[in-house]
Wavefront OBJ file of the C-alpha trace (Angstrom):
o trace
v -18.251 -6.816 -0.996
v -16.483 -5.061 -3.874
v -16.509 -7.968 -6.070
v -20.088 -6.206 -7.331
v -19.676 -2.279 -7.074
v -19.109 -0.775 -10.391
v -17.819 3.044 -10.999
v -21.237 3.859 -11.860
v -22.483 2.930 -7.850
v -19.567 5.336 -6.419
v -16.316 3.910 -4.775
v -16.113 0.992 -2.420
v -13.982 1.340 0.949
v -12.099 -0.974 2.573
v -10.500 0.240 5.974
v -8.998 -1.708 8.659
v -6.838 -0.803 11.505
v -4.088 -3.958 11.497
v -1.509 -5.398 14.191
v 0.930 -3.722 15.308
v 3.505 -5.654 12.865
v 7.123 -5.320 12.669
v 10.021 -5.209 9.654
v 13.269 -6.421 10.724
v 14.615 -7.425 7.268
v 14.822 -6.842 3.498
v 12.543 -8.271 1.553
v 13.038 -9.967 -1.463
v 11.071 -9.258 -4.358
v 8.712 -12.295 -6.061
v 10.616 -12.117 -9.592
v 13.934 -11.633 -11.082
v 16.241 -11.164 -8.021
v 15.426 -7.840 -7.020
v 16.021 -7.261 -3.243
v 13.747 -4.612 -1.462
v 15.950 -2.119 1.048
v 15.821 -0.530 3.348
v 18.784 1.318 5.397
v 18.159 1.517 8.905
v 18.501 4.359 10.673
v 19.377 3.925 14.304
v 17.997 6.674 17.466
v 21.463 7.505 17.677
v 21.761 9.526 14.357
v 18.455 10.580 13.670
v 17.448 13.474 16.798
v 15.561 14.805 14.602
v 11.569 14.934 14.006
v 10.485 13.332 10.484
v 10.598 15.994 7.990
v 7.187 17.551 7.549
v 8.233 18.757 4.309
v 8.566 15.893 2.831
v 4.770 16.003 2.155
v 3.177 16.138 -1.388
v 6.842 14.555 -2.482
v 6.071 11.754 -5.396
v 7.967 8.703 -5.265
v 8.788 6.580 -8.341
v 6.101 5.223 -10.201
v 6.105 1.063 -11.288
v 3.779 -0.973 -13.518
v 2.894 -4.768 -12.956
v 1.111 -6.757 -15.031
v -2.535 -9.161 -13.088
v -1.112 -12.126 -13.566
v -3.783 -15.591 -13.126
v -1.800 -18.062 -11.063
v -1.265 -15.095 -8.482
v -4.718 -14.536 -7.808
v -5.219 -17.597 -7.406
v -3.093 -18.394 -4.703
v -3.913 -14.877 -3.199
v -8.037 -16.093 -3.448
v -6.733 -19.652 -1.774
v -4.393 -17.893 0.899
v -7.179 -15.078 2.600
v -10.359 -17.585 2.157
v -12.144 -16.388 -0.986
v -14.791 -19.046 -1.040
v -16.970 -17.317 -4.612
v -15.172 -19.441 -7.362
v -15.267 -16.165 -10.002
v -11.741 -15.587 -8.005
v -10.255 -18.955 -9.004
v -12.291 -20.133 -11.709
v -12.200 -18.252 -14.844
v -15.494 -20.219 -16.480
v -16.923 -19.140 -13.280
v -15.490 -15.483 -13.941
v -17.109 -15.268 -17.545
v -20.341 -16.531 -16.345
v -20.859 -13.972 -13.798
v -19.874 -11.503 -16.684
v -16.519 -10.782 -16.023
v -13.778 -10.444 -18.690
v -10.776 -12.548 -16.402
v -10.799 -13.249 -13.122
v -11.421 -9.916 -10.791
v -8.473 -9.151 -8.918
v -9.390 -10.312 -4.817
v -9.647 -6.624 -2.304
v -6.394 -6.212 -0.733
v -4.290 -7.529 -3.365
v -3.553 -4.204 -4.156
v -1.114 -4.097 -1.121
v 0.882 -7.064 -1.970
v 1.729 -5.962 -5.676
v 2.417 -2.324 -3.681
v 5.058 -4.105 -1.644
v 6.838 -6.436 -4.736
v 7.891 -2.277 -6.153
v 11.661 -2.243 -6.563
v 10.715 1.214 -5.174
v 8.701 -0.553 -2.526
v 11.265 0.996 0.447
v 11.655 4.667 -1.305
v 9.201 5.820 1.424
v 10.671 4.575 4.107
v 14.454 5.652 3.469
v 13.261 9.182 2.125
v 11.692 9.452 5.853
v 14.504 8.200 7.876
v 12.209 5.939 9.463
v 13.520 3.682 11.645
v 12.448 0.349 10.303
v 13.353 -1.489 13.466
v 10.742 -0.135 15.547
v 7.740 0.903 13.137
v 4.268 0.174 13.377
v 1.951 -0.852 10.412
v -1.294 1.688 12.491
v -3.539 1.760 8.492
v -4.374 0.611 5.562
v -7.093 1.126 3.526
v -8.671 1.478 -0.252
v -10.500 3.386 -2.468
v -12.344 1.381 -5.271
v -13.418 3.218 -8.131
v -13.904 0.195 -10.803
v -12.498 -3.397 -10.796
v -9.279 -4.856 -12.130
v -8.669 -8.433 -13.497
v -6.196 -10.813 -14.655
v -4.215 -9.176 -17.711
v -4.517 -5.894 -16.449
v -1.812 -3.712 -16.454
v -1.527 -1.591 -13.219
v 0.358 1.208 -12.945
v 1.086 2.543 -8.920
v 2.100 6.116 -8.059
v 2.861 6.374 -4.466
v 3.384 9.623 -2.845
v 4.174 11.020 0.636
v 0.862 11.861 1.344
v 0.986 13.368 5.095
v 3.476 13.382 7.895
v 2.645 14.895 11.913
v 3.794 14.067 15.832
v 0.362 13.147 18.018
v 1.239 13.778 21.650
v 3.940 16.328 21.740
v 6.509 14.363 19.655
v 5.741 10.702 21.603
v 4.440 9.504 18.453
v 5.313 9.995 14.794
v 2.937 9.357 11.470
v 3.933 9.478 7.940
v 1.369 8.831 5.349
v 1.857 6.784 1.939
v -1.470 7.638 -0.928
v -1.178 5.263 -3.952
v -2.900 5.817 -6.760
v -3.154 3.286 -9.230
v -4.452 3.723 -13.126
v -5.088 0.704 -15.292
v -3.359 1.306 -19.079
v -6.042 2.960 -20.052
v -5.033 5.531 -18.136
v -8.853 4.703 -15.866
v -8.654 5.538 -12.154
v -8.362 2.021 -10.733
v -8.141 2.942 -6.881
v -6.412 4.734 -4.151
v -4.288 3.009 -1.387
v -3.666 4.933 1.835
v -0.691 3.099 4.431
v -0.192 4.650 7.957
v 3.071 4.038 9.627
v 3.755 4.766 12.965
v 6.946 5.082 15.095
v 8.255 6.228 18.729
v 9.035 10.197 18.628
v 12.304 11.736 20.480
v 9.433 13.995 22.231
v 10.276 17.401 20.823
v 6.406 19.094 19.142
v 7.254 19.701 15.452
v 4.840 22.669 15.436
v 2.325 22.540 12.139
v 3.057 18.835 12.194
v 1.591 18.125 15.567
v -1.589 17.030 15.981
v -3.639 16.138 19.328
l 1 2 3 4 5 6 7 8 9 10 11 12 13 14 15 16 17 18 19 20 21 22 23 24 25 26 27 28 29 30 31 32 33 34 35 36 37 38 39 40 41 42 43 44 45 46 47 48 49 50 51 52 53 54 55 56 57 58 59 60 61 62 63 64 65 66 67 68 69 70 71 72 73 74 75 76 77 78 79 80 81 82 83 84 85 86 87 88 89 90 91 92 93 94 95 96 97 98 99 100 101 102 103 104 105 106 107 108 109 110 111 112 113 114 115 116 117 118 119 120 121 122 123 124 125 126 127 128 129 130 131 132 133 134 135 136 137 138 139 140 141 142 143 144 145 146 147 148 149 150 151 152 153 154 155 156 157 158 159 160 161 162 163 164 165 166 167 168 169 170 171 172 173 174 175 176 177 178 179 180 181 182 183 184 185 186 187 188 189 190 191 192 193 194 195 196 197 198 199 200 201 202 203 204 205
């Protein structure tokens, strides 16, 4: 697994195609009463294709502190049986400074950003129809409880397939720690039905 991967051995990759999921309502932030809001753009209001000029657009960064309680909860919820994820003494015996961050936990942290829906709003995605097509992770070094991690998202790509029948929006998020070290890269692909008009340079086979 990735828990034993070190920067010296190269990045550790996690990738999977996720089952289609619909996002039908705003997601409340876990703390501080913050609500992530998005704007619903019905098809009658968005006849244009996704704006390919937004490729490379930087989105607001956000910094989180990794909490032990949340790591334990996530590890139990995802079926992690290795005690290093829940028992700090076991983590110390394994040579870790604290509880390690389990694989895929960064996805949850990214969703808790107060700017989470800036990606969807910038592209005027139809939140009632999008599918979560892919999520992948590349880990460059481990992260642990107590770390302060900064998430820096950007719109990495926008394209369509099948002559505009399907539109794809790709978000890349760079994760660094308080020392400025590169911790991980997250890649998310969202898919929505298009209006059937090819978008020129943005089209793919």
